[in-house]
N, C-alpha and C positions, 0 to 999 in steps of 0.2 A: 454583588456580582450578580446573584441570578435577582434579584429584584430592578438593575440596573437595566438587563435585558429585556427585562416583562416590560419595562415599562416603555419601551421601545412601540409595541405595541399598538399603545394607547391613542395616536393618531388616526389608526385605522381601523376602530373598533367600528363605525361604520362598513366599512368592508367585509368585513369578515362576517359581523350577523347579516350581511346583505348574499353573501357564499352559504346562509343555511346554517351556523352555529351558532351558540351561546358563549356571547361573549365570557360572564364571568368561569363556565363549564372550561373554556377553553386555555384560561388564563393559570386555572388548576391544571388542568391533564400537565400543559408545557410545563407547569414551574414544577411535580413531580416528576419528570422527564430527569428535567435541569439537576434538581436534586441528589434522584440516583446515579446520574453522569457523576456530580461529586461526591459519590459516595463508592467509586468504582476501583478505585486505589486502596490494594489493603495494606494493612500495616495494625500498629497498637496502639491505643489514647490517641495523643495528640501527633505522634508522627505520622498519621492517618491522614488527617487534615493537611499537614505541610507538603507531602508527599501528591496530592491530591492536587493543590494550587499548583505546586512547580509545575505536573505533568502539562496544566494546560499552560504556561509561561514556558515552557520546551518546545512544547509545539508548536505555539507562537516563534519563539526565536527559529528554529528549523526552515517553517514558509519564509522568514523574513531572509534566512542565508541566502535563500534557495532563489527569492526576487531580486537579491542583489543581482547573482550572476545571470539572469535575463534582465538587468537593469544593465548592467556591463555592455549587454549586446544591444539595446536601443539607442543605449548613448550615443550611439556613430548618426544612428538616421535624421535628415536634416526637415525631410518633409514630417508635419504633425499629422496629416491622413494616415500616413505609414504604419507612424510612431502608432498611433492608436488603433491601427489596427490592427497589428503586431502585439499591440499588447491583451487585449479582447480575446484576441484568437486565442491567445496564451493563453489566458483565463480561463475562458473558456475552455480548453482543452483539460487543464488542471481539474475543474469544478468536476465534470463529466467522469475522470478518472477519479479523484475523489469517491460520488456518487455511488460510480460501478462497482469502486473496489473496499469504502467503508460503509458507506450507510446501506447498503442492501438490505443488510438484516435489520435496521431501521424502519427502511421504509415496508419487511415484508413481515416483520414484530409481530406477529400475534396470541402472546404471552400475557399480554395487557387483557386481552381479552375476556376471562375470565376471570379476576373483581371489573372489570370498567363497564364493558356492554349488560348487566344485569342493571347495573343503575339506571335511571330516567336522565340518559344523555341527549341531548336534542342533533337530529340531523348529522351535518357532516363534521360536527364538531372534534371526533378522535381523528381521525384525516385531517382533518386542517390542522392538529394539534403535529402531528407527526409531519406536516409538512414543513409549519413551524418551525419543530425544532430542527428538520437540518438545512431548514434557511438559515438559519442561524450561523451553524458552523459555518456553511457554505460563505456567509460576506466576513464574515471574521479572518477566515483563509484567504477569501477576495481581499479583503486589505491588508493583508499579513505578505500574501506577494505584492503587492502592487504599492506600499507608502514607500520604495526607491523608485519607482518608477513614476508615482505622485512625487516627489522631488526633483526629479532630473526633468519632470514635464514644468515644473515651475523656474526651472533655470533657463531651461530651452525655450518656451514658449509663455510664461507668464503665472500668474496668480490663477487669474478665471479661467485659466484654461485648464490648470488644473483641477481646478474646484468641480469645474463639469464634467472634468473626466472619473471624480470622486464620485458623481451623481449617476453618471454611466456606469459603474461598476454594479451598484446596487440595482441598475435593472436588467445585469448582466446576469447577474444569480438569479432573477425571478424568473428569468426569459429560460436559464439552461435547467432549474431544476422541471418545469414545465416538459422541457424535452425528455427529459427527465421521464416522466412518467408516463408519456407520452410511447418512450419504447418500451419499457415496465409492463406495459398494458397490452402492448404488440404480441410481444414475450408470452405474455397469459392467455393469450387466444391461440397461441399453438400447443400448450403443452397447458397439463394442471399435476396438480398433488405433487409424487419425487420425481417425475420425469420433469416438469417443470424449475423446479427446484437443483438439476441437473444440468439442464439447459443453463440456469444464469451463472452458474458454476464455472462453466467452460465458455460463454459467454463473455463475462466477467475479465479470464483468464487471456481470450484473443483478443479481449478490448485494450487490455493493461500492457500484451506486445504491443501490439499495433501504435499504440500513441508513443512507445518509448523507441519502434522502429521508426517512425516519419521523423521523433525530437532528434535521432542522431544522426541520422543519412540527412535532414534537414541542415541541421547546425554545421556538421562536417564537411557539407560537400557545395555549399552555399559562397558567391566568391563575396569575401566583407567588402571589396570597392564598389562590385555595384548596388548592395545594399546599403550603402552610406548614402547614394546620390536615389535611389530607387523612388520614384514617382506611382503609384498604383492607381493606373489607368481604371475608368468609370466606366465601364458598359451595360445593360441594360441586366444583366444578367445580378451583377455586383447588386442592386438594389433587392436582390433577393436571399443575400450573402449577410446573418446576423451579425457578425463583426462590422463591417461596414453602418449598419445603422448606427452603432456608438460612435464608433472615429467617425463618421460625417455630421454629429450634433457636436460632437467637441471641435470640428476643425473650424464648424461652421461659428465660432464662438471664439476660435484663437484666431482664424483670417479676419473674422471681421464679413463676412461672404454670405449672405441670406438669401442667394437666387433660388429658382426650383431644383435646381440638384441638391443642395443643400436641405431646400426645406421639405422634401421627400423623407430623406435621411432623418430628418428633425419629425418628423410626423411617426413616421414609422419607427423609434428609439423611444421616441414616449408612449403612443399607444401601442401597441402590439407587446411589451413583457405585461404590462397589466391587461389585455385585456386577454393574453393569457393565461395571466392567473386566476382572473377572475372565470376562464374557461374550465379550470383546472379544478375550482373549488367548485363549479355548479351542475357540473357534466361530467368529469373524471371524475372526481373523488368518489360518485355513489356506484360507479362500475369497477374502481379499484377495491371500494369495499366488499364487492359483490363477487371480486373474484378470489377475493384474501379470503374469505368464509369457504369457498370452494375448495381450493389449498391448504384451509388446518382440515377440514372433509376428507381431503385426499390423503393425508398422511396419515390421517386414523386408519387406513381402510390400505394402503402401502402395503404392496407384499414383502416380504422377512429375505435379504439376501444373505443367503448362503456363502459365509463366508470358507474359501480352501486353500486360498493362496498358500497358510500354514501347513499342509500337507506338499508341498512342492518342494523338489530337489532344490530351487534355489533357497527357498529359508533355509532350506537344512543344512546349506553347505553355507549363508553366513553365519548360522547360526554356529556351527564348529568352527568357523574362523575369528568370530568374534567373540564368542561366551566361554570363558574357561572358567567360571565360578558357579557353580550349582543356582545362588539363590539370585544369580542377574537374568536367570531363563526366563523366568514367567513375565517379566516390565519387559524383557526383549520381544515378547510371544505379544505383549497386550498391547504395545506399541506398533508393532507390526499389521496386527489388525486396525488397530483404530485409526492411524493415519490413511491407510485405505478407508476411511467410513467419513472422517472428519472433511468436509467441505471445505471449513475454512482454513484448515489447514492448507490442502491444496490451493485455494485461491490465492493464499499468502505466498507460498514454496514454489510455485512450479512458475510462477512466472520470472523468479529470478531465473533460472535457469534460459528461459528467455530473452531478458536482458544482459546475462553474460555471452550467450553467442552475434546476438547485435550486438555487442561492444566488442567483442573480438571481430564481426564481419567488418565494421567499422576501419578497424585500423587496417587490415588487411587491405582494403579495396579504395580505402581514400587516394591512393596510390598506380600508379602505374600495375599491373600484375604479371609479373613473372616469376612462370613456374621454378624454373631453371636459380633463379634467385634464390628460391624459397627455398627448394630445397636443401642445398647447401649454407642457409640461416640456421642464425638460434632462435626462430620467429615460435618454434614451437614450445618454448618455455612459456611467453606472452600468453601463450592458450593456456598449461595448463596452471599457470599460478593466478588468470581471471578468476578462477574456481574457487576462492579463498572468500570473494564474495558470498560462497555460499557458508562459509561462520559465522556469520551472523541472523543471514536467512532462516535456516534448517532451526537453531535452537529459538528465536525468537517464535515461529512457525511454531513448536514445541508445545509452547503457553497460551497461547489463544483458542476459547472452543467456551461453551456453556455446561461444563461440570463441574462448576464450583461446588455444588452439591453433595456430587461422590467423592470427593477426596475424602471423605471418610472411612473407603472400604482402604485405603492404602496405610491407616494409621492403624487398622486392625493385627496388619499382619506383627511376628514377634520376629522381629530383626533388631539387634542391637545398635545398627546406625544405616540413615537410610540412604546412604550413601549408593548400594546396589541397586535400587530405585533408578536413579538418575544415570548409572549406568550405563544399565539394561535398556531405556532409555534411550539415550540419545545413539547410541548404536544401533538399536534394534532402527530406528528413522534415517541413520548413517544408512546404513546397510540393505535399506531395502528403495529407497530413494533417489541415493546419489549414487554409489556403485555401478547400478547399471548404467545409467545415463554416462557416467566415468569414464566405463569400459568401449563402450559406443565410438566415444571421440578418442578413447588411445588407440582405437586398431584404423581411425582417419587418418590420427598422425605418425600410425606405423607405416599405411600403405606410404602416406608420401616421403617420411624422412626414412623408415628403415627401420629393422631392428635394430641399430643402433640406440637408439633413441629410448627403448623399455628401462631401462636403468632410472634413464630421468625421470621416466612417466609414475613408477613406482614409490621413487624418492617426493615426486612434487605432490602425491599423493598420501604420502603418512605427512607432507606437512600438514596439507588441506583440514586431515581427522586431527594433528595436534592441536592445531588453535581452533579448531570446531571446538572441541572436548572444552579448551579453555574457555570457549565465551560461553558454553554451557553452565559450565561447573561455578564460574563467578559470577552469574546472572545472577539473579534470587530462586531459591531453589521453589519452583513452586510446579503441583504437581501439573502433569499433560492435559491441554484443554481444560484447564480451571483458574482461566485468568478471562477480564474482557482486555478487548483488542485496543481501547484505550486506553490502559493502562500501560499498555507495552510501546505505546508512542509518544514522542518529544524532539527537542533538541539533542536529547543527549543518542538518541538512534543518530543523526546528523553525526555528530561528534565521532564515535563506534565506527561508524564505517569508513572515515577519512582516517582514523589511526590504520585500520586494515587495510584498507589500502596502499597505505606507508608500510606495515606491515609485508604486505605481498611483494611490495616493491625491492624493500632488502632482500627476503628470501629470495624471490625470483633474481635477484643483479649479485648475488654472492653465488647462488648454482652457477648462473653463467660466468662470472669469475672463475671459477672453480673448474668450466668446461674448456675455459678461455688457455688457460694452467695445460691441461692436457686431457683428452679423451674422454678420459674414466673417471677422471679427478670428484665427480661428486657423489662416488662412491660413499668417500670419505662424510657425509652430511648422513649414510645411514645408520652408522652408529650415535650418533648424535641426537636423533630424531629421536629413535629406536630408545634410546634410556630418556629421552624427554617424556615419550608417550611412556612409557612404565612409570617413572615417578609421579607422571597428571592420576593415571590409576591405580594405583597401589598407595599412592601416601597423601596427596595433595588433594584430593577430593573428598578423603575421609576429616582433612582438618577446615575443608572450607563446608560439608554438607553434613550438620550435627541434627537429632530431631528437635535441638533451639530453632537455630535459623530456620528448618523447617515449618515449624507450630507456629514462626512469628508472623509467613504470609498465608498460608493456607489456611480455609475455615472447612469448618467440620461438621457446621449446621446445615 
């Protein structure tokens, strides 16, 4: 697989060397990066290799499944220009989100400099290899997302149209990578060192939420009958919109029209991505390298942030509420502190809160808003049970981080069972990041629906807490922030999210049926949830998490 990916760069050897890189060194560094990717999934013996191979397949499967949903939206469009314009817009947005959320750590990774920089590496070789690494993954993702759209294009517009569309997908990837480099260089001029890392983190969170906002409102509020017959007009500024470049090129070959308008689009689609990637290699990459060196120096002199959260009243109250065993206090305190410092955790978890709010807002505002009808409805249950989504994002976010080599410290503590560790971990994260958010939302619900919904708020909280613990205990018992993010991704995540949505629907609908029976029938669920929480905390976790299972998925060296 790695050899095949590396062979794709052979036709572009002259171009890579033209940008100031040594081709053999470029291939070696890229091979090293891809090899390290293949070894990120932890396991024992042959199981490690099997899990790594399956991880890439599962990730591709989830992307293809997502592409199916978008292709179902595109299939109704008659105009080829509109079809390809929306397809390229979708691709560009998804790749931008992927670069921002997943590949920032690759673009800004300076750990390899300790080994590579003392070696006689020529010119831009390191940075070009870094960009090529991202390019490979973006190209794979773009193909996975578009494969169903390509099949639909064959049926609707013919094989030639689909082949040209496939070519423009690659050109779109090149251009999006250029835009990402430009964006990060602008951010790097605004700040440096620790401030830059914080700025990037909040920027990533904002962009992720903004993309979800635009996508949800766009899909839910556009009249599909208008989309089917929609023909996008071409104005003077259309020639400045990147998706129009590529859609115009495909439309030209699809319709057999080669007038001035389509000729301009064709020239832009062919020239601009190649010029952009050349400009990136020759001019942006050296600047990016200098900024990365400044960033690395800035990290060394950054001021140490004093952690005071553990002395707060809120911390003491949550500790007393969630922790009742002495051996759980230390891991609770540890995760309480670490979650406030781990950027990767916040980049993964905080956007999920924004996603939930957006999904709730779309459901409430897609129809005419009637406050009186709202107050007398049970729609607050939709808000409460929407947060079951947290049951997957919070446990997964606790895994991702760069502390793989610090896990040995947990092994040294004289505990007969590691279950107390993981109980304290999930409780600390849940108490610090979810409870405050849920309380604020509960106050808003109480203001709208009145005090009568307070029992329902507590019942929904118990349901969310129960499912969160179950999800955390069932997944691999990896110590906090000690697993690469790529190891937690894949098609399995898509299946788990769908399963959790089904669970949320069942729990919420059961709660609704009880309330329809009589007003406080939901109270019958309290002993059920309390009994389930007690069983999970006192029985299941000790059966599921043992030192044997922990040692299988954690590294202590």
